[in-house]
C-alpha positions in Angstrom: 5.5 -47.6 -10.3 6.8 -47.7 -6.8 10.0 -49.6 -6.0 10.8 -50.5 -2.5 13.1 -52.9 -0.6 11.9 -54.9 2.4 14.0 -57.1 4.6 13.7 -58.2 8.1 17.3 -57.1 8.7 18.7 -60.5 7.9 17.7 -64.0 6.9 17.4 -66.5 9.7 17.8 -70.2 9.2 17.8 -73.2 11.4 21.3 -74.3 12.6 20.7 -77.7 11.1 20.6 -76.2 7.6 23.3 -77.9 5.4 26.5 -75.8 5.3 26.7 -75.8 1.6 23.1 -74.6 1.2 23.7 -71.7 3.6 27.0 -70.9 1.8 25.3 -71.0 -1.6 22.4 -68.8 -0.6 24.6 -66.3 1.1 27.1 -66.2 -1.8 24.3 -65.6 -4.3 22.9 -62.7 -2.1 26.4 -61.1 -1.8 27.0 -61.4 -5.6 23.6 -59.7 -6.1 24.2 -56.7 -3.9 25.5 -54.5 -6.8 22.4 -55.4 -8.9 20.1 -54.6 -6.0 21.9 -51.3 -5.3 21.5 -50.3 -9.0 17.7 -50.8 -9.0 16.8 -47.4 -7.7 18.4 -44.2 -6.3 17.6 -45.1 -2.7 19.1 -48.5 -2.8 22.8 -47.5 -2.2 21.6 -46.1 1.2 20.1 -49.5 2.3 22.5 -51.5 4.4 22.9 -54.4 2.1 26.0 -56.3 3.0 26.5 -54.4 6.2 28.1 -56.7 8.8 29.3 -54.1 11.4 27.8 -54.1 14.9 27.0 -50.4 14.6 24.4 -51.2 12.0 23.3 -54.8 12.7 23.2 -54.9 16.5 23.8 -58.6 16.2 25.5 -58.9 19.6 23.0 -56.8 21.5 19.8 -57.7 23.4 19.1 -60.6 21.0 22.5 -62.0 20.1 22.7 -64.1 17.0 25.4 -65.9 15.2 26.0 -66.4 11.5 25.5 -69.9 10.1 28.9 -71.5 9.5 28.2 -71.6 5.7 27.0 -68.0 5.6 30.1 -66.9 7.6 32.3 -68.6 5.1 30.7 -66.8 2.2 30.9 -63.4 3.9 34.6 -64.0 4.7 35.4 -65.2 1.2 33.8 -62.0 -0.1 36.1 -59.9 2.0 33.7 -58.9 4.8 34.6 -58.8 8.4 32.3 -60.4 10.9 32.1 -59.4 14.6 33.7 -62.0 16.8 30.6 -62.3 18.9 28.5 -63.2 15.8 30.9 -65.8 14.4 29.8 -69.5 14.7 
């Protein structure tokens, strides 16, 4: 058996997505981070839940912003978002 994690570096949604939907999806992901990290020995080294510019590059060559609903979920969970990536 081989276990691996694949992610594009983040989930991208249309700005027109309902705020509560984006909030609920992000909140569920955040709550699942400990479960994902427990799946295999390499998972704690994956940048799940990483919001710093050092790791995400969100404000670099292809700047992106968090969806307002997602930003609310990250903030409620105690994460700090870079100013340039806030909605």
